[in-house]
C-alpha positions in Angstrom: 0.0 0.0 0.0 1.3 3.5 -0.8 2.8 5.4 2.0 2.6 8.8 0.4 0.4 10.7 -2.0 2.1 9.8 -5.3 0.1 6.6 -5.9 -2.6 8.3 -8.0 -0.2 10.3 -10.1 0.2 9.6 -13.9 3.9 10.4 -14.2 6.1 7.2 -14.2 8.7 9.2 -12.3 6.4 10.1 -9.5 5.0 6.6 -9.4 8.5 5.2 -9.0 8.5 7.0 -5.6 5.0 6.1 -4.4 6.3 3.4 -1.9 9.1 5.6 -0.5 9.0 6.1 3.3 9.2 9.8 2.4 5.9 11.5 2.8 6.0 12.9 -0.7 3.4 15.4 -2.0 2.9 16.2 -5.7 3.3 19.9 -6.7 0.1 21.8 -6.0 -1.8 24.1 -3.6 -2.4 21.3 -1.1 1.4 20.9 -0.6 1.9 24.6 -0.2 -0.9 24.9 2.2 0.7 22.1 4.3 3.9 24.1 4.5 2.0 27.1 5.8 0.0 25.0 8.2 3.1 23.3 9.7 5.6 26.1 9.5 8.1 23.7 7.8 10.2 24.6 4.8 9.7 22.8 1.6 12.1 20.3 0.2 11.6 20.3 -3.6 13.1 17.3 -5.5 12.9 17.5 -9.3 14.0 14.7 -11.6 12.8 12.4 -14.4 12.4 8.7 -14.9 15.4 8.1 -17.2 17.9 10.0 -14.9 20.6 7.8 -13.6 21.6 10.0 -10.7 18.0 10.5 -9.7 17.8 6.7 -9.2 21.0 6.8 -7.2 19.7 9.4 -4.8 16.4 7.6 -4.6 18.0 4.3 -3.6 20.5 5.9 -1.2 18.2 8.4 0.6 14.5 8.3 -0.4 14.2 4.6 0.2 16.2 4.8 3.5 14.0 4.9 6.6 16.4 7.0 8.7 16.9 9.6 6.0 13.1 9.7 5.3 12.4 10.3 9.0 14.6 13.4 8.9 12.9 14.6 5.8 9.5 14.0 7.2 10.2 15.6 10.5 11.7 18.8 9.1 10.2 19.4 5.7 7.2 19.3 3.5 8.6 17.1 0.7 7.4 17.7 -2.9 8.4 15.6 -5.8 8.2 17.0 -9.4 8.8 15.3 -12.8 10.7 17.9 -14.7 9.3 16.5 -18.0 5.8 16.9 -16.8 6.3 20.4 -15.3 9.1 22.0 -17.3 7.8 25.4 -16.2 8.4 24.6 -12.5 11.8 23.0 -13.3 12.9 26.1 -15.2 12.1 28.4 -12.3 14.0 26.5 -9.7 16.9 25.5 -12.0 17.2 29.2 -12.8 17.3 29.9 -9.0 20.1 27.4 -8.6 22.1 29.0 -11.4 21.7 32.4 -9.7 23.2 30.8 -6.6 26.3 30.3 -8.6 25.9 26.5 -8.9 26.0 24.3 -11.9 22.7 22.7 -12.8 21.7 19.1 -13.2 19.3 16.5 -12.0 18.2 15.5 -9.5 17.6 19.1 -8.5 17.2 19.6 -4.8 15.8 23.0 -3.7 14.7 24.4 -0.4 11.8 26.8 -0.4 9.9 28.8 2.1 6.1 28.3 2.6 5.4 30.7 -0.3 7.4 28.4 -2.6 10.3 31.0 -2.9 13.7 29.3 -3.2 16.4 30.2 -0.7 19.1 27.5 -1.2 19.7 24.3 -3.2 21.9 21.8 -5.0 21.6 18.7 -7.1 22.7 15.2 -6.0 23.6 14.8 -2.4 25.1 11.5 -1.3 23.9 9.6 1.7 27.4 9.6 3.1 29.7 12.6 2.3 31.8 12.1 -0.8 32.6 13.7 -4.2 33.3 16.8 -2.1 29.6 16.9 -1.3 28.2 16.8 2.3 26.0 14.0 3.5 22.3 14.6 2.7 21.1 14.2 6.3 23.7 16.8 7.4 22.4 19.2 4.7 18.8 18.6 5.8 19.5 19.3 9.5 21.6 22.4 8.7 18.9 23.9 6.4 16.1 23.2 8.9 18.1 24.9 11.6 18.8 28.0 9.5 15.2 28.2 8.4 13.9 28.4 12.0 16.8 30.2 13.7 17.7 32.7 10.9 14.5 33.7 9.2 15.9 37.1 8.1 18.7 35.4 6.2 16.2 33.0 4.6 13.9 35.9 3.6 16.8 37.9 2.2 18.0 35.0 0.0 14.5 34.3 -1.2 13.8 37.9 -2.1 17.1 38.3 -3.9 16.4 35.1 -5.9 12.9 36.1 -6.8 14.1 39.5 -7.9 16.8 38.0 -10.1 14.3 35.6 -11.7 11.9 38.4 -12.3 14.3 40.5 -14.2 12.8 41.3 -17.6 14.7 39.4 -20.3 16.0 41.4 -23.2 15.5 44.8 -21.7 17.6 47.5 -23.3 18.7 47.9 -26.9 21.4 45.5 -28.1 22.8 43.7 -31.0 21.1 43.9 -34.4 21.4 40.6 -36.1 23.0 41.0 -39.6 24.7 38.8 -42.1 28.0 40.2 -41.1 27.4 39.3 -37.4 26.2 35.8 -38.3 29.1 35.2 -40.7 31.6 36.1 -37.9 29.8 34.0 -35.3 29.9 31.0 -37.6 33.6 31.3 -37.9 34.0 31.8 -34.1 31.8 28.7 -33.3 33.7 26.5 -35.8 36.9 27.1 -33.8 35.4 25.5 -30.6 34.5 22.3 -32.4 36.8 19.3 -31.8 38.4 18.8 -35.2 39.1 15.1 -34.5 36.1 13.8 -32.7 33.5 16.5 -33.4 31.2 18.1 -30.8 32.3 21.0 -28.7 35.9 20.3 -27.5 36.1 18.6 -24.1 33.9 16.3 -22.1 31.1 15.5 -21.5 29.7 16.0 -25.0 26.1 16.7 -25.7 24.4 16.8 -29.2 23.6 20.6 -28.6 21.2 20.9 -31.6 20.8 24.7 -31.4 24.6 25.2 -31.6 25.1 22.9 -34.6 21.9 24.1 -36.4 23.3 27.6 -36.3 26.7 26.3 -37.4 25.1 24.4 -40.4 22.9 27.3 -41.4 25.9 29.6 -41.3 28.0 27.2 -43.2 25.5 27.0 -46.0 24.6 30.7 -46.1 28.1 32.1 -45.9 29.8 29.2 -47.8 32.1 28.3 -45.0 33.5 24.9 -45.7 35.2 24.5 -42.3 31.9 25.0 -40.5 30.2 22.5 -42.9 33.0 20.0 -42.2 32.7 20.5 -38.4 29.0 19.6 -38.4 29.4 16.6 -40.7 32.3 15.4 -38.5 30.2 15.7 -35.4 27.3 13.7 -36.8 29.6 11.1 -38.3 31.5 10.5 -35.0 28.3 10.4 -33.0 26.9 7.9 -35.5 29.9 5.6 -35.0 30.3 6.1 -31.3 28.9 4.3 -28.3 26.4 7.1 -27.8 24.6 5.4 -30.7 22.8 2.1 -30.1 24.3 0.0 -32.9 21.8 -2.9 -32.4 18.5 -1.2 -31.8 19.0 2.3 -33.2 18.7 5.7 -31.5 21.0 8.0 -29.6 21.6 8.3 -25.9 21.4 11.7 -24.2 25.2 12.4 -24.0 28.7 11.0 -23.8 30.8 11.3 -20.7 34.0 11.3 -22.7 35.3 13.3 -25.7 35.2 10.3 -28.1 31.4 9.8 -28.0 32.2 6.3 -26.6 30.7 6.1 -23.2 27.1 7.4 -23.0 24.7 8.0 -20.2 22.4 5.4 -21.6 19.0 7.1 -21.4 17.4 7.7 -24.7 15.2 10.8 -25.0 12.6 11.4 -27.7 13.7 15.0 -28.2 17.4 14.2 -28.8 16.5 11.7 -31.5 14.0 14.0 -33.1 16.5 16.8 -33.4 19.3 14.5 -34.6 17.0 13.0 -37.3 16.2 16.5 -38.5 19.8 17.8 -38.5 21.1 14.6 -40.1 18.5 14.8 -42.8 19.5 18.3 -43.7 23.2 17.5 -43.7 22.6 14.4 -45.8 21.0 16.5 -48.5 24.4 18.2 -48.9 26.8 15.4 -48.3 24.8 12.3 -49.5 26.5 10.4 -46.6 25.5 6.7 -46.7 26.3 6.6 -42.9 23.9 9.4 -42.1 21.2 7.9 -44.3 21.6 4.6 -42.6 21.5 6.1 -39.0 18.4 8.1 -39.9 16.5 5.0 -41.1 17.7 2.9 -38.1 16.7 5.6 -35.6 13.2 6.0 -37.2 12.8 2.2 -37.1 13.7 2.4 -33.3 11.1 5.1 -32.8 8.4 3.0 -34.6 9.3 -0.2 -32.8 9.8 1.1 -29.2 8.5 4.6 -28.8 4.9 4.7 -30.1 2.1 4.4 -27.5 -1.4 3.2 -28.2 -3.1 5.8 -30.4 0.1 6.9 -32.2 1.7 9.4 -29.8 5.4 9.2 -29.0 6.7 8.2 -25.6 9.1 10.4 -23.7 12.1 8.2 -22.9 13.9 5.0 -22.1 15.7 4.6 -18.8 19.5 4.4 -18.5 19.2 1.6 -15.9 18.0 -1.9 -15.8 18.3 -4.3 -12.8 19.7 -1.4 -10.9 22.7 -1.0 -13.2 23.4 1.7 -15.7 23.8 0.4 -19.2 23.3 -3.3 -18.3 20.8 -3.8 -21.1 23.1 -2.5 -23.8 26.7 -3.8 -23.0 28.3 -7.1 -23.9 31.2 -9.4 -23.1 33.2 -11.1 -25.8 32.0 -14.5 -24.5 28.4 -13.5 -24.7 28.8 -12.4 -28.3 30.7 -15.6 -29.2 27.9 -17.7 -27.6 25.3 -16.1 -29.9 27.3 -15.8 -33.1 29.8 -18.6 -33.0 33.6 -18.1 -33.1 34.0 -17.1 -36.8 31.2 -14.6 -36.9 32.0 -13.3 -33.5 35.6 -12.5 -34.7 34.2 -10.5 -37.6 31.8 -8.7 -35.4 34.5 -8.0 -32.8 36.7 -6.4 -35.4 34.0 -4.1 -36.6 32.5 -3.2 -33.1 35.6 -2.9 -30.9 34.9 -6.0 -28.9 37.8 -7.3 -26.8 38.1 -9.8 -23.9 38.7 -6.9 -21.4 36.1 -4.7 -22.9 36.2 -0.9 -23.2 34.0 0.0 -20.1 34.0 -1.6 -16.7 34.9 -5.0 -18.1 32.2 -4.9 -20.8 32.0 -3.6 -24.3 30.0 -0.7 -25.5 29.5 -1.4 -29.2 31.0 1.2 -31.4 32.7 1.7 -34.8 34.8 4.7 -33.9 37.8 3.1 -35.7 36.0 3.4 -39.1 35.2 6.8 -40.7 32.1 5.4 -42.4 30.4 2.3 -43.5 32.1 -0.7 -45.1 31.2 -2.3 -48.5 27.7 -3.4 -49.3 28.7 -7.1 -48.7 30.4 -6.2 -45.4 27.4 -4.2 -44.2 24.9 -6.9 -45.2 26.8 -9.5 -43.1 27.1 -7.2 -40.1 23.4 -6.5 -40.3 22.6 -10.2 -40.0 24.9 -10.5 -37.0 23.3 -7.4 -35.4 19.9 -8.9 -35.8 20.9 -12.1 -34.0 22.3 -10.1 -31.1 19.3 -7.8 -31.0 17.0 -10.8 -30.7 19.0 -12.1 -27.7 19.1 -8.6 -26.2 15.4 -8.3 -26.4 15.1 -11.2 -23.9 17.0 -9.2 -21.2 15.2 -7.2 -18.6 14.5 -3.9 -20.3 15.1 -0.4 -19.0 12.1 1.5 -17.8 9.8 3.0 -20.5 8.5 6.4 -19.7 5.3 6.3 -21.8 3.9 9.7 -21.0 3.3 11.7 -24.2 4.7 15.3 -24.1 3.3 17.8 -26.6 6.5 19.7 -27.1 8.7 16.6 -27.7 6.0 15.1 -30.0 6.1 18.3 -32.0 9.8 17.9 -32.6 9.5 14.3 -33.7 6.5 15.1 -35.9 8.4 17.8 -37.7 11.5 15.6 -38.1 9.6 12.6 -39.5 7.5 14.8 -41.9 10.7 16.3 -43.4 12.7 13.1 -43.5 9.8 11.2 -45.0 9.6 13.6 -47.9 13.4 13.9 -48.5 13.9 10.1 -48.4 10.5 9.3 -50.1 9.4 7.2 -47.1 5.7 7.8 -46.9 5.3 5.6 -43.7 7.4 8.1 -41.9 5.0 10.9 -42.8 2.1 8.6 -41.8 3.7 8.2 -38.3 4.0 12.0 -38.0 0.3 12.4 -39.0 -0.8 9.8 -36.5 1.1 11.5 -33.7 -0.3 14.8 -34.6 -3.8 13.4 -34.5 -3.0 11.9 -31.1 -2.1 15.3 -29.8 -5.1 17.1 -31.2 -7.6 14.5 -30.1 -6.2 13.4 -26.7 -4.1 16.4 -25.5 -6.5 19.3 -25.8 -8.7 20.8 -23.2 -11.2 22.8 -25.2 -9.0 24.8 -27.6 -5.9 24.6 -25.3 -3.1 22.1 -25.3 -2.2 19.9 -22.3 1.5 19.4 -21.8 1.5 15.8 -20.8 -0.8 12.8 -21.0 -0.4 9.2 -19.8 -3.2 6.6 -19.9 -5.6 9.3 -20.9 -4.8 11.3 -17.8 -3.1 14.6 -17.9 -3.4 17.9 -16.1 -0.1 19.7 -16.5 -0.7 23.0 -18.2 0.9 23.6 -21.6 4.0 25.8 -21.9 4.9 28.1 -24.7 7.3 25.3 -26.0 4.4 22.9 -26.4 2.7 25.4 -28.8 5.9 26.4 -30.5 7.0 22.8 -31.3 3.5 21.6 -32.3 3.3 24.6 -34.7 6.7 23.6 -36.0 5.3 20.1 -36.6 2.1 21.3 -38.1 4.0 23.5 -40.6 6.2 20.6 -41.5 3.2 18.4 -42.1 1.6 21.1 -44.2 4.7 21.1 -46.4 4.7 17.3 -46.6 1.0 16.9 -47.4 -0.3 20.2 -48.7 -3.2 19.6 -46.3 -4.6 23.1 -45.4 -5.8 21.8 -42.0 -2.3 21.7 -40.6 -1.7 25.4 -41.6 -5.1 26.3 -40.1 -4.3 24.6 -36.8 -0.9 26.2 -36.7 -2.5 29.7 -37.0 -5.0 28.8 -34.2 -2.2 27.9 -31.9 -0.4 31.1 -32.6 -3.5 33.0 -31.6 -3.6 31.1 -28.3 0.0 31.9 -27.7 -0.6 35.6 -28.4 -3.6 35.7 -26.1 -2.0 33.8 -23.1 1.8 33.8 -23.3 2.8 37.1 -25.0 4.4 39.7 -22.8 5.5 43.2 -23.9 7.9 44.5 -25.0 8.0 41.1 -26.9 8.4 37.4 -26.5 6.5 34.5 -25.1 6.5 33.5 -21.4 7.1 29.9 -20.5 3.8 29.7 -18.6 0.4 31.0 -19.6 -1.2 34.0 -17.8 -3.7 31.7 -16.2 -1.2 29.1 -14.9 -1.6 29.8 -11.2 1.0 27.7 -9.5 4.2 29.4 -10.7 5.9 32.1 -8.6 7.2 33.9 -11.6 6.6 33.8 -15.4 9.9 33.4 -17.1 10.5 34.9 -20.5 13.7 33.7 -22.1 15.3 32.8 -25.5 18.4 31.1 -24.1 19.5 27.7 -25.5 18.7 24.5 -23.7 18.7 20.8 -24.7 15.7 21.7 -26.8 15.2 24.9 -28.7 13.6 27.8 -26.8 10.0 28.6 -27.6 10.9 32.1 -28.7 13.6 30.9 -31.1 11.2 28.4 -32.6 8.3 30.9 -32.7 10.5 33.4 -34.6 10.9 30.9 -37.4 7.3 29.8 -37.2 6.0 33.3 -37.4 8.2 34.2 -40.4 7.0 31.0 -42.1 3.4 31.6 -41.5 3.8 35.2 -42.7 5.5 33.9 -45.9 2.8 31.3 -46.6 -0.1 33.6 -46.0 1.3 36.9 -47.0 0.0 38.4 -43.7 2.5 40.9 -42.4 1.2 40.7 -38.8 3.1 37.4 -38.3 6.4 38.9 -39.5 5.9 41.9 -37.3 5.5 39.7 -34.3 8.7 37.8 -35.2 10.5 41.2 -35.5 9.2 42.1 -32.0 10.8 38.9 -30.6 14.1 39.7 -32.2 14.1 43.2 -30.8 13.0 42.1 -27.3 16.0 39.8 -26.8 18.6 42.0 -28.5 19.9 43.1 -25.1 20.4 39.4 -24.1 22.2 38.8 -27.4 24.6 41.6 -26.8 25.4 40.1 -23.4 25.6 36.5 -24.4 25.7 35.7 -28.1 26.8 32.1 -27.8 24.0 31.4 -25.3 21.4 32.2 -27.9 22.5 30.1 -30.9 18.9 29.0 -31.6 17.6 32.5 -31.7 20.5 33.5 -34.0 19.7 30.6 -36.4 16.1 31.6 -36.5 17.1 35.2 -37.3 18.3 34.0 -40.7 14.7 33.3 -41.5 13.8 36.9 -40.7 16.7 38.1 -42.9 15.9 35.9 -45.8 12.5 34.2 -45.8 12.7 31.5 -48.4 10.1 29.4 -50.2 10.3 26.8 -53.0 7.1 25.7 -54.6 6.8 22.8 -57.1 3.8 22.9 -59.3 3.2 19.3 -60.5 2.8 18.7 -64.2 1.2 16.0 -66.2 4.5 14.4 -67.4 7.1 12.3 -65.6 9.4 15.2 -64.7 8.3 15.6 -61.0 10.9 13.0 -59.8 13.8 14.9 -61.4 12.7 18.2 -59.9 12.1 16.6 -56.5 15.5 15.0 -56.5 17.1 18.3 -57.4 15.3 20.0 -54.5 16.2 17.3 -52.0 19.8 17.1 -53.2 20.6 20.6 -52.0 20.6 21.5 -48.3 18.1 24.4 -47.8 17.9 24.8 -44.0 15.0 26.9 -43.0 13.4 27.0 -46.4 9.7 26.3 -46.9 9.2 23.5 -49.4 5.8 22.7 -50.9 4.1 21.0 -53.8 0.8 21.9 -55.4 -1.1 21.0 -58.5 -2.5 23.1 -61.4 -1.5 26.5 -60.1 -0.4 28.4 -57.0 -3.4 29.7 -55.1 -3.4 31.7 -51.8 0.2 30.8 -51.1 3.3 32.8 -50.8 4.0 36.4 -52.1 1.6 38.0 -54.5 3.9 37.6 -57.4 3.7 33.8 -57.0 0.0 33.4 -57.0 -1.6 32.1 -60.2 1.7 30.6 -61.4 1.3 27.4 -63.3 3.4 24.7 -64.9 5.6 25.6 -67.8 4.2 23.6 -70.8 2.8 20.9 -68.5 6.1 20.0 -67.0 6.6 20.0 -63.3 7.8 23.6 -62.6 9.7 25.0 -59.6 9.5 28.6 -58.3 12.1 29.7 -55.7 11.3 32.9 -53.7 13.1 35.1 -51.2 10.7 37.5 -49.6 8.5 39.0 -52.3 10.8 38.1 -55.2 10.5 34.8 -57.1 12.6 33.1 -59.7 11.4 32.5 -63.3 9.9 29.0 -63.8 12.4 26.2 -63.6 11.7 22.8 -65.2 15.1 21.1 -65.3 16.7 19.5 -62.2 20.2 20.8 -63.1 18.9 24.3 -63.4 17.0 24.1 -60.1 20.1 23.0 -58.3 21.9 26.1 -59.5 19.0 28.3 -58.6 18.8 26.8 -55.1 22.6 27.1 -54.5 22.4 30.7 -55.4 19.3 31.3 -53.3 21.0 30.0 -50.1 23.3 33.0 -50.0 20.7 35.7 -50.8 
């Protein structure tokens, strides 16, 4: 029987803690009222189901009767799933940063009865180690300070709230120009590891916003070193241990500079963003390695990450049977037992398998010794061997599956699959995207408003601006993939909701809506995170909708976002790479429309379009003639002599009709730098 109040929650992470001896509360007014009633401070613990160190702290402290007794005696204990309530997490992680500490999860914050933070940290060990104090010592010290030094607590809380409430972007700042972006592209290229890819050093994260800006700058300003840096990063990741060579999909990050040793959790958002970036880079490089990794990762999503009804699940855990990575690693003997001596030797050579292993006596499969794929025959044989090992691995005890569906992460995967499905002519991928979109619109709406998180048809977490921004992104990608006007119409409706409930003058969208009552401050930011910021994504979305509809009001709102955060850009350019990448869309809104003809020329024109990287460009197909789409000069345009005809536009200007693939490639190559 549950000892605390988490038994009825829908979050897998909260449910993991329902049998703890800690008297956990879920976030809400009842918990805050309890703090006021008892006069106790609040211990706020934030984590997520796939977090390894969250599990460590849970096993060490939250399952321990002695530690739990201290927590229960001195605190009102609140547990939050950061994926279910990213708005809450953002506030208290921001407070920790303002205390001068590095962030991470589990996040452990101490609050007063008004939910104002006054001190915090991340992981605290049960016994002092890693230069960190023992958790019980921290608890007793904080409780004593709270009751004996209330003035100090109040002063800290007031200072943190004031810092969190500072208006982002106030003051005039940098104007984003091509000259500035060209210079930043060169600067960022220099911090990329020239051997292993990724930002130099360790640990290494995919950091999509950084590499999206780098790729966009490389293409627009014809910077070959930047282009090579992005390609190198994706290729090394695709060969590293951060990639699951048997099942497909990428782990969240690598602890080393080689991309060899991952933290083994697999997150939906990382894989969505990597599919999207790899697709765009493949259009330029035609890398067989990237094409293969994209297909394998999509196969993994289809096989392991789709819930009933078609939505995408959030994550797979790093741990199984209480050990990080146990599900994924192998010994040489285990592989030989499955494959036999001869095939095991072939596999070992390809995947760095040795008797001693490359990590804690086991082998993390990787192909870092090879720059790319082998011959067709070699790859076919390795595929057969991988399938045998995957079949055996499937019988192991699996890592935990966090099957809650998050609107923002689903928007990213919908957008990635829609684009990749078109580029690689894989209609089932587009179908997956459409089914997930239908799941969100049918099961994650309360009236006309999105719900952030749903599991087993239950969900109450309010939507954030990122939910709307990413679902708009996905809707626009689906509109481009299908020409179905309903996706564009839904995107516009969601923009209207964002404007009504999230917009804050002088510009920009707040994380939380104006009617979200349980946040102590409404943050408004455009800084980079593991996923793109809502304001960066919305800048692109608004420009795109303005380009598609011809309505200037959308572009004016995008311009307001850019102005609002100009002060932040001046203070920290490299912390806003997503916003800088989106600014390219404002500088040069681009649209390519294919008007399908009656002959067989469509394939040649499509191949030409998909054979040139056009990051940020809207790409659509229509039949007969262009109607109610794009700039005025484009409307009414038809095929040229019945042949499939392309029109390439920048702002209000469009190219003459193009009917030959070779000609279109040249037009698009020139367009990228305009």
